[in-house]
N, C-alpha and C positions, 0 to 999 in steps of 0.2 A: 589076766583079768580076774577080779574077785566077784563071785556071784552075790546076789542079794542076801541070802541067809548067812553066807560066810562073812560078808561085810558087816552085818549086824552083830555077829558073834565077835569079830575082831575089834570092832569099834564100840560095841556096847551102846548102840544108838538108843537114847532115852525114848520111852513110850509117849511122853507128854507131847501134845501137838501144839504148835503155834497157832494163835488165833488168825483166821483168814481175814485179811483187811482189804478194803477197797480204797485206793488212793486216787483222789481226783486231780485234774488240772487245777492249778490255782491262778486265777486271773485277777491281779491286783487285789488279792485277799479273798476273792470270792471263789468258792468251790464250783467246779464245772465237771460233770460226769459225761464222758465221751462214749459214743457207741463203739468206738474201737478201743480195745484194751489189750494190754500185754500182761501175761502171767509170769510171776516170779515164783520159782520153786526152790525147795530145799535141795542143796547141791548133793546131798547124800541119798535122800529118800525119794526125791522127785515130788514130794508132797507140795501142793500149791500153798503159798503163804501170803500172797498178795496179788490183787488184780489192779493194774495201774492204768488209768485213763490215758489215752494217747492224744497229744496235741498235734496239730499240723503247722507247717511253716506259715501258711496264710493267716491262721488265727493269731500267731505270735506277731506278725507284721502289723495286723490291724490293731492289736492291743498296744503296740508300741507308740501309737498316736497319742496315747494318754501318759507317756513316760514322764512328762514334765510334772504331772500331778504327784508322782511318787516322790520327787524331790520336794515339792511344795508342802506335802503333809509332814515331811520330816523337818522342814524349816519352821514349822510351828513350834518346835522345841529347840531349846538351846543345846549346843553340842555337849555341854556338861551334863544336861539332863539325859541325853541319849546315852552317854557313857554310863551313867548310873543305871539306866534301864538295861543296857547290855550286860553289866556286871550281875544284875539280878537274873537276867536271862541265863547267864552261865550257871548260876546255882540251880535254877530250875531244870536246865538241860541235864545236869549231872544227877539230880536227886529226885525230881518230881515225876509222877505219872502224868503224861501229857497226851492230848489228842493226836491220833495218827489215823488220818482218813476217817472212816466211819467207826473207828474204835478208839482204843486208848492203849498206851504202852507204858509200863514201868521201865526204869533204867535197865533192869535185868532182861526184860522182854525185848527191849530195843537191842541190846548186845546180842541176844540169841538170834533175833531176826537178821541182824546185820551179818553175823557169822554164817547163818544158814544160806544167805544169798551170795556172799562174797568168798566164802571158804576160809576167811581169816579166823583163827582161834578166838573164842569168846573173851578170854582174858586180855587179848590184844585189842579187841574192840572196846573193852572197858578202859584200857590204857589210852586209846585215842580220845575217848570221852573226857578223860582227865586233861589231855592236851588241849582240847577245845575249851574246857572250863578254865584252864590256866590263862589262856590268851584273853578270854572274856574278862576274867577277874582282874587282869593287869592292863585293861584297855587304856586307862588314863596314862600309865607310864609308857605303853607302847606308842601311843599317838604323840606324846611329848617327845619321844625319841625320834620317831619317823618324821615329825615336822620340825625337828631341831629347836624345840621349845617355843614354837609359834603359838600365839593366842588363837585358839580354834575359832573364836568369834570373827577373826579376820577371814577365815575360809567361808564362814556363813554370810558375812556382809559383803565380802569381795575385796575389801581393802581395810587398812588400819595402820596403826603405828607399832613397829617392833619395839622390843625392850631397849634396843640401842638408839631409839629415836628416829629411825628411818621409816618413811611411808612405804608400804608394800601393798601389792595387789595380787590376789590369786583368783583365777577364773576356772570354775568347774567346766571340764571338757565334755561332760555328759551328765544328764540327770539320773542315769542308771548305770550300773555295772553289770554287763552280761557275763554269765558263767557257763561254760561247757565243762561239766564236772566228770571225774573219772569214777570207776568202780573199784580200782585196785587198792587204794589206801585212803581210809577216811580222814587221816590226819591233814590232808591238803586243805580242808575247809578252814583251817586257821588263817589262810592267806587272805580270804575275802571278808572276814568278820569286821575289820576296821571301817568298811565302807559306810555302814549305817550311821555311826557317830559323826561321820563327816557329811551327813545329810544327802547321801547318794543312795538311791533305791537299788533293788536287786532284781535281775531277770535270770532265773536259774534253769538250766537244762540238766537234770540229774543223770548220773550214770545209770545204765539200764539195770545193773545189779545192786546198786547202792543208792536208792532213793531215800533211805531212812534218815540220814543226817540232815539234808535240806528241809524235810518235812518237820523233823523234831526241832530243829533250830528255829524254824518259822513259828512253831507252836510256842516255844519258850519265849521268843521275842514278843509275840502277841500277849502272852500271859504277863509279861513284864511291863506292858503298856505301850509298846511301840506300835504305831498305827499299821494295821494289816494291809492297808492300801499301798504300802511302799514296796511290796514285793510280789513277784509272780514265780510260779514253778510250772515248767512245761516239759513233762516227760514226753519222749517221742523218738523218732528215728534220726538218721544223720541229717535229714533236711532241716530239722528243727535246730540242731547244733549249728549248721551252716547259716541259718537265718539269724541266730543270735549274733554270730561273729560278723555278719554282713550289715545288720541294721542297728546294732547297739554301737554307739560312738566310742565306747571303751569296753573291752571284754578280756576276760582271762580264759584261756583254753588249755586243757590238760589232755595230753595224748602221747603218741609215739614220736619217733624222729621225723616221720613224714609230716606230722602236724606242725612241728617246730619249723621245718624247712618251708612248709607252705605259707606260713605267716611271718617268716623272717623278713624284717624290714618294714612290716606293716605297723605304723604308729598307733593304730587303733586296737591292736591285739597283742596282749602279753602272753606268749605261748610257753607253757611249762611241759617239758618232756623228760627224757632220760637225763640223769645227772652225771653219769660217768665219774662219780666221786672217787677220790684216790688218796692214798697215803704214800708219801715220798720219804724215804730214809736217806739222809745225806751221808756222805762218806765219813763224816766225823761221828756219826751215831750208829751206822749199820752194824758195826761189830758188837753192839749191845742190843741187837734186835730182840733177843729173848725177853728183855724187860718191857717190851711194847706188845707182847703177844696178846695179852688180855684186851688191850685197846683195839688191836686188829680184829679179834674175834667179835667183839661187841659191834664194831663198825660194819662188819659183814652180816651178822646174824640178827641184829635187833629188828623188831617189827616184821619178822619173817622175811627180811631182805627185800621187802616190797617198795621201799621208799627211794626216791631219787637221791636222798642223802646217804643211803647205804653204800659202803665202799665196794667198788667193783674192780679196783686195781691197786696193787701194792708194788711200788717201784723201788728198786735198789740196784746198786752197781755190782754187788757181790752178796753171797750167802742166800741167794734167792731160792736155790734148791732146798736148803735147810728150812727156810721160812715157809715154803710151800708144804713141806713134809709136816712141820709142826702144826700148821693150820689144818691140814688134812687129819691129823691125829685128834684134834679138838672138834672139828666140824663133821668129819666123815662118818662117825658112828651114829650121829643123830638120826633117830627114826621118826616116822610119821606117828602122831598121836591123835586121839579123837578131839574134835573141836572144843568140847567142854572140859578137856583135861587142862588143869592150871599149868602143867609143864609143856603143853603143846607149843612148838616154836615154828611150825611150818604151815603155810597156807595152801589150800587146794587151788588148782587151775580149774575153774568151774565151766569155762567155755569149752564145749566138746572139741577135742583134737588139739587144743592149744598146747598143753603140756607136752604131748608127744612131738608136735612140730618144733617146739623149742629145743627139746633134747636132740632131735634129728639134726637141727642146725648146729648144735654144739659138737655132735659127733663128726659132722662134715668138716668143721674147722679144725678138729683135733687131728685130721689126716695131714695137716700142713706140717712140714718138717720144722722141728723146733718147738712144737706144742706137745705137752704131756698132760694126761689126766692123772692127777696125783691122788684123788680120792677113790680111784677105781678099786683098790684092794679092800675097801670098806663096804662093798656090795653095790648092787644096781642103784643107779640114781633115779631112774624113772620108775615110779610106783603107780601103775594104772589101776583105777577102781572102776566100778560099774558105771558111774555117772560123772566121774571126775578123774583127775590125775594129780599126783604130787611129784615134785622134784626135790630130792634130798640135797643137802649142801654140797656144792661142787667146787673144788680147788683145781686150777690148772696152772701149769708153769709155762711161761713163754721165754724163749731164749733171746728174743729181740722185740722191740716195740712195734715193728712192722707187721707182726703176725696178727691175723684177724681177731683172735680172742683177746688180744691186749687192749682192744678198744670196744669191747662189748659190755652190755648191761642187760640183765634179765630180771624178771619179777620173782626171784627166789634167792637164797643165799649163794651167790656165785661170785668168785673172785679169781682174777688172774694175777699171779705173781710174775712180774716182768723184770727181766734183767736189762738194765740200761745204764750207760755211764752217766754220772751226775751232770756233766756239762751238756748232755743232750736232753735231759729231762724237761726243762722248761719249754722247749720247742716241741718235744715229741709227745707230751701228755695229751694234747688236744683239748677240746672243750671240757671243762671240769667245774661242776657246780660247787663241790666242797673239796678243798685240798688241805689235808693235814700234813704239815711239813715238820718232820722230826730232824731238826738240825739246828746247830748254833752257828753255822757258817754265815757270817754277816753278808757276804757277797751273794750266796744262794738265796738267802731270805729276801734281800733287796730285789733280786731278779724276779722272785715269785710275787712280791708286792706289786711290781710293775707289769706282771703278766696279765694281759687283758683277756686271756682264755679262762682265767680262774674267777669265779663269782664270789665265793666265800672262802677266805683263807684262814686256817688255824695255824698259828706258829707255836709249836710245842705239842705235848701229848694230850690232845683233845680229840675224842672220837668224832668221826665225820657225822655221826647221828646226833651229836649234842649241839643244839641250836641256841643262840641268844636271840630271843624274840624282840629285844630292843634294837636289833639291827635289821636292815632290809634283807629280804630273801628273794633272790632272782628279780631284783628291781624294786624300787620304793613305790608302794601303792599310792602314796600321797603325790609324788611327782607324776605318776601315771594318770591320776584323776584330775589334777589341778595344774594349771599353767601359770607360772610367775610372769607378770607383765608390768610395764610402767604405768603408773597412774599418779597424777598430781591433783591436789585439791586444796582449797582454802578452808575447808570445813574442819580440818584437824589443827589444833593450836600449835604454834611454833614450827610450822612446816618449813623445811629448808628451802632456800631459793633454788 
């Protein structure tokens, strides 16, 4: 353990203090200060940086009686108008000083506060701001892709004529989209942004350590002219998250594997959990593995390894020991750096005891025969601090896909290099959010294309962390929020018989 003085010397903690902010509950655009509050503190110093009003599930359920109004105020605008407003909001989100509770935050202050509560390095917080801005700036192209070129007025009116001359009807399944948001990776907010231009309101339960993005995004949208009555923000405990998922007719939930399993098969909840993303080297390419090393490192290490799209498994039939050693040489020496260091690449575990428990779980799995810790010679992986812990990049080698570590994912740069015959890979990889297949084998490619366990498939040398936002991510939000149904009318000219 590192004491407070030693910690300050090692990390050179800056003396400037973040402004203490009071964040209210937001009930259809109106601020509400609760008697019950939760304090957010700086993960290194323990200094309070925000006092967050807490909502209760009863409040949320009562407020949802007005959910139809959220959609109604958005339908006062055309979808194209809302897209233009969201694009303006993206610019404000990236560049403007915006209200934050009872104060104001510049973009730099926002990144500093987000880093202070989540443990993510400041430059990665700014990178996630860029990611949100990009999605907002490309909102027209995104919706055109996600709707397959549908005239958005058809979603607004409920029916209309497609360009091919066919009458179509789409029915909104909920006036609002419920969101139970995480604290680990601010980049996930890109997934819900298209709801507003489709005239669907928002009911957000922010992560306990990352309330910043929902509040800043709400402020940016309001400044761009989007009616504040279309959204609510309910910080609170697990009961509030459960109420969102129970009482909103459509919701996105972000959590661990237990969350995914709990809502599996529930048509009202789209659950986002671990990605178990992987890189597969086909037998025709594995002898050239060294040419793909940079791609592997980027897929594992980018964004501090915190995303579901980070690679947690590299599978090949041979050369796996050499691949693991090469990855360990690149990733093993990486040290913890201060959060304001532009070279910092690791994020802190800010929940007490979490980093330690994660490492203990890894150590337990390493006792299994056939599992080897390849980064061990580069020093201890667990770096405990006074108020937090870090885990340095970890590479393990698994002699078979049945080993426990071959199917694990953690919130830091962790990767298992797994030895597996090519013919077994498609069935053995298990659920995989992103699969990068390094092969020109037509048969293997076709098998992977047909593999229902893979969500996003990259054919060729594409990092697992490189997304195409014009393609759906873990399900198409348009299909989730709207139902295609039959509708016939004589109101449209030349309607087919």
